[in-house]
Phi, psi and omega in degrees: 000132182284143178270114178266125180261159181284114186278351182261017179301319180291326177294319178297316178297321178295318178296321178295320178295320178297319179294319178298318179296317179296322178297318178297320179293324177296314180299318179296316181295321178294322178295318178296320178294320178294320178296319179295322178295317178298319180296318179295319179297316181298318179293323177296320178294320178296320179295317180295326181281340182287126181242156175287148183293154179283349180287151181262005182288142181298320180300316181295319180293315179298316179297318180294318179294322178296316178297319180294320178296318178296320178294322178294320177295319178297319177296317179299317178296320179295320178294321178295318178298319177297316179300315179297320179295321177295318178296320178296317179297320178296317178299316179295324178294320177296321177296321177297317179299317179294318178297320178294322178296316179296319178297316182296326177300313180292323177299319179297321176298318179296318179296318179297317179299315180297319179294318178297319178297315180299318179294320177299316180296321178296317179297318179296317179296317179295320178298317178297317179295320178297317179298316179297316179296317179296316180297316180296320179295317179295317179297318179296319179295320179294317178300317180296324179289325182284342182273000000 
């Protein structure tokens, strides 16, 4: 009986490598999103801590308001960056899910192939046993006839 090997083994290894790469990208994207969230929180805290000067000069008040406005713009940009990082992480997670689905499809083919091989081997073994049993029965019958 010929041994049929699973020809998609290299495809399965490639799918596993793709899934591993996608998993790494998800981890990287999540880390970037967490860093962006930390940056936004830090900027928000700095903005909240920034107070207008106690001086009554117009220049000091204008400078403080300008600085506060710049800090608010920086906070807005940090929040936007965090939102984009979260969207990127979500996109990478979807790619990981798709890579896992593709890998699992090939794994199912490999499992089906292994099961078919096992069934073929069982049928061949059963056929050999049936042949052996039939031959022994025939020999016994011939011996009984000759006696």
